[in-house]
C-alpha positions as CSV (number, residue, x, y, z in Angstrom):
1,M,26.1,45.3,-39.7
2,K,25.3,49.1,-39.4
3,D,28.5,49.8,-41.4
4,I,27.5,47.3,-44.1
5,A,24.0,48.8,-44.2
6,Q,25.4,52.4,-44.6
7,E,27.8,51.3,-47.3
8,C,25.0,49.6,-49.2
9,G,22.4,52.1,-48.6
10,V,19.9,49.7,-47.0
11,S,18.5,49.0,-43.6
12,T,20.2,46.9,-41.0
13,A,17.2,44.6,-41.2
14,T,17.9,44.0,-44.9
15,V,21.5,43.2,-44.1
16,S,20.5,40.8,-41.3
17,Y,18.1,39.0,-43.7
18,V,20.8,38.5,-46.3
19,L,23.6,37.5,-43.9
20,N,21.4,35.1,-42.1
21,D,19.8,33.8,-45.3
22,V,16.3,34.5,-44.2
23,P,13.8,33.2,-46.7
24,N,10.7,34.9,-48.2
25,Q,12.2,38.4,-48.3
26,S,11.8,40.6,-51.3
27,I,15.4,41.6,-51.7
28,S,16.9,41.9,-55.2
29,A,19.7,39.7,-56.3
30,Q,21.8,42.8,-57.0
31,T,21.3,44.1,-53.5
32,R,22.0,40.7,-52.0
33,K,25.3,40.3,-53.8
34,R,26.3,43.9,-52.9
35,I,25.7,43.2,-49.2
36,L,27.7,39.9,-49.4
37,H,30.6,41.5,-51.2
38,V,30.8,44.4,-48.6
39,A,30.5,41.9,-45.7
40,N,33.4,40.0,-47.1
41,M,35.5,43.1,-47.6
42,V,35.0,44.2,-44.0
43,G,35.6,40.7,-42.6
44,Y,32.1,40.2,-41.2
45,V,31.3,36.6,-40.2
46,S,28.0,35.3,-38.9
47,S,28.0,33.2,-35.7
48,A,28.0,30.0,-37.7
49,S,30.9,31.2,-39.7
50,A,32.7,32.3,-36.6
51,R,32.5,28.8,-35.2
52,A,34.0,27.5,-38.5
53,L,36.8,30.1,-38.1
54,A,37.5,28.8,-34.6
55,T,38.3,25.3,-36.1
56,G,40.5,26.7,-38.9
57,K,38.0,27.7,-41.6
58,T,37.3,25.2,-44.3
59,N,40.9,24.5,-45.1
60,H,40.0,24.1,-48.8
61,F,41.0,26.0,-51.9
62,G,38.5,25.8,-54.8
63,V,40.0,25.3,-58.3
64,Y,38.2,26.1,-61.5
65,V,40.0,24.8,-64.5
66,P,37.4,24.1,-67.3
67,H,39.8,23.7,-70.2
68,M,41.8,20.8,-68.9
69,G,41.8,18.4,-71.8
70,N,45.1,16.5,-72.0
71,S,47.1,19.6,-71.0
72,A,50.3,18.4,-69.3
73,H,50.8,22.1,-68.3
74,K,47.6,22.2,-66.3
75,Q,48.1,18.8,-64.8
76,R,51.5,19.8,-63.5
77,T,50.1,23.1,-62.3
78,L,47.4,21.2,-60.3
79,Q,49.9,18.8,-58.9
80,A,52.2,21.6,-57.7
81,L,49.2,23.5,-56.2
82,A,48.0,20.5,-54.3
83,E,51.5,19.9,-52.9
84,E,52.0,23.6,-51.9
85,A,48.4,23.8,-50.5
86,E,49.1,20.7,-48.3
87,K,52.1,22.4,-46.8
88,A,49.8,25.3,-45.8
89,G,47.2,22.9,-44.3
90,Y,44.8,23.1,-47.2
91,H,43.3,20.7,-49.8
92,L,42.2,21.4,-53.3
93,V,38.5,21.1,-54.3
94,L,37.8,21.0,-58.1
95,L,34.8,23.2,-59.0
96,T,32.4,22.5,-61.8
97,G,30.7,24.8,-64.2
98,S,28.0,25.4,-61.6
99,C,30.3,27.9,-60.0
100,L,29.4,30.3,-62.8
101,K,25.7,29.9,-62.0
102,S,25.5,29.9,-58.2
103,Q,27.4,31.1,-55.1
104,V,30.7,29.4,-54.4
105,T,30.7,27.9,-50.9
106,N,32.7,25.7,-48.6
107,V,36.1,27.0,-49.7
108,D,38.3,29.8,-48.4
109,A,39.7,31.0,-51.7
110,V,39.3,30.1,-55.4
111,F,42.0,29.6,-58.1
112,A,40.7,30.2,-61.6
113,I,43.0,28.7,-64.2
114,D,43.1,29.7,-67.9
115,I,39.6,31.1,-68.2
116,S,38.3,34.1,-70.3
117,E,37.8,37.5,-68.9
118,E,34.1,37.0,-69.1
119,E,34.2,33.8,-67.1
120,F,36.4,35.4,-64.5
121,A,34.0,38.3,-64.1
122,I,31.0,35.9,-63.6
123,L,33.0,33.8,-61.2
124,G,34.0,36.9,-59.3
125,D,30.4,37.9,-59.0
126,N,29.6,34.5,-57.5
127,S,32.6,34.3,-55.2
128,F,32.5,36.0,-51.8
129,V,35.9,34.6,-51.0
130,P,39.3,35.7,-52.4
131,L,39.6,34.9,-56.2
132,L,43.0,34.5,-57.9
133,Y,43.6,34.4,-61.6
134,L,46.2,31.9,-62.8
135,D,47.3,31.8,-66.4
136,G,45.3,35.0,-66.9
137,Q,45.4,38.7,-66.0
138,T,43.0,41.5,-65.3
139,D,43.4,45.2,-64.7
140,N,41.2,45.0,-61.6
141,D,43.7,45.4,-58.7
142,L,41.4,43.6,-56.3
143,F,42.5,40.3,-57.7
144,Y,45.9,38.6,-57.7
145,C,47.1,37.3,-61.1
146,V,49.8,34.7,-61.2
147,T,51.6,33.9,-64.5
148,F,55.0,32.7,-65.7
149,D,57.5,35.4,-66.6
150,A,57.4,35.0,-70.4
151,M,60.0,37.6,-71.0
152,K,62.4,35.7,-68.8
153,L,61.6,32.5,-70.7
154,R,62.4,34.3,-74.0
155,Q,65.7,35.6,-72.7
156,Q,66.7,32.2,-71.5
157,A,65.9,30.7,-74.9
158,M,67.9,33.4,-76.7
159,E,70.9,32.8,-74.4
160,R,70.7,29.0,-74.8
161,T,70.4,29.0,-78.6
162,A,72.2,32.2,-79.5
163,R,69.3,33.1,-81.9
164,P,67.7,36.5,-82.1
165,K,64.1,35.3,-82.4
166,V,62.0,33.1,-80.2
167,V,58.7,31.4,-81.2
168,L,56.5,29.9,-78.4
169,V,54.5,26.8,-79.3
170,W,51.7,26.8,-76.7
171,E,48.2,25.5,-76.1
172,E,45.2,27.8,-76.6
173,V,45.1,30.7,-74.1
174,H,41.5,31.7,-73.1
175,C,42.3,35.0,-71.5
176,R,42.8,37.6,-74.3
177,A,44.9,39.9,-72.1
178,Y,47.3,37.1,-71.2
179,G,47.5,36.0,-74.8
180,A,48.4,39.6,-75.8
181,Y,51.1,39.6,-73.1
182,L,52.6,36.4,-74.5
183,R,52.6,37.9,-78.1
184,T,54.5,40.9,-76.8
185,C,57.2,38.7,-75.3
186,F,57.7,36.3,-78.2
187,D,58.1,36.9,-82.0
188,A,55.1,34.6,-82.4
189,V,52.9,32.2,-80.4
190,V,51.6,29.2,-82.4
191,D,49.3,26.3,-81.7
192,P,51.0,22.8,-81.2
193,D,48.9,21.4,-84.1
194,T,50.0,24.1,-86.5
195,A,52.7,22.9,-89.0
196,I,55.0,25.8,-89.6
197,S,58.6,25.9,-90.8
198,F,60.9,28.6,-89.3
199,D,64.1,30.3,-90.4
200,A,67.5,29.3,-89.0
201,D,67.6,32.4,-86.8
202,V,64.4,31.4,-84.9
203,A,64.5,29.4,-81.6
204,V,61.3,27.3,-81.3
205,L,60.3,27.0,-77.6
206,T,58.0,23.9,-77.5
207,A,58.5,22.7,-73.9
208,P,59.6,25.6,-71.6
209,E,61.4,24.6,-68.4
210,L,58.8,26.0,-66.0
211,D,59.3,26.1,-62.3
212,Y,55.9,24.8,-61.2
213,A,56.9,24.6,-57.6
214,A,57.7,28.3,-57.5
215,Y,54.5,29.1,-59.4
216,A,52.4,27.2,-56.9
217,K,54.2,28.7,-54.0
218,A,53.5,32.2,-55.2
219,A,49.9,31.4,-55.9
220,V,49.3,29.9,-52.4
221,A,51.1,32.7,-50.7
222,A,48.9,35.2,-52.4
223,A,45.8,33.3,-51.5
224,L,46.8,33.1,-47.8
225,K,47.5,36.8,-47.8
226,A,44.1,37.5,-49.4
227,I,42.4,35.3,-46.9
228,A,44.1,37.0,-44.0
229,R,43.1,40.4,-45.5
230,D,46.6,41.7,-44.7
231,E,46.5,44.1,-47.6
232,T,44.9,45.1,-50.9
233,P,47.2,43.8,-53.7
234,T,49.7,46.6,-54.5
235,D,51.4,44.6,-57.2
236,H,48.7,42.2,-58.2
237,H,50.5,40.8,-61.3
238,I,52.8,38.2,-60.0
239,R,55.3,36.9,-62.6
240,V,57.2,33.7,-61.7
């Protein structure tokens, strides 16, 4: 607690009030969040949390996937995540939009799937557990990002069709950086509802053969590594 206080520039009493959730204390929200973030970084747990750790933590992964719709891709992603998490002794908990307004609790890590950079930043501000970005990417190397290897998909399509150009037909991507990455890998990325004709030298990739099992395995492995605090991500962009 002294280390946390020194890092945050506050008294140990203030740290104690925040970590023990003592009411009626005039502590700003910014200071409170700073203390909680530093506490998580150094692996501090209160006695109540320590008892939870002794029984194996919560054994839950939170999943925030607001743009679900009828997306077969996201449904298959969730199914693969659930199966891989179960192998590791975890269960998935779907998070609602309230996770953008209040602290995320009762999970050991959070998977954020296909959300904007702004939503990810807000979720990160409210998550004092490891947060992983799926179908998205950020330059902040504190977070693991897991995406499919679009360049590999392009190469496979070119080899299969013997055509020099590849167009990806894909649902809306809410992370601008990930959308930009896809556009660098393909000659064009178009919406499924867009009616466009293509030249004979263009391969149209409408249903990529994605290895969802490998995708989920990489995501869960990264989450477990983050929970164990084995290391700060050195290569935080994981392409599957």
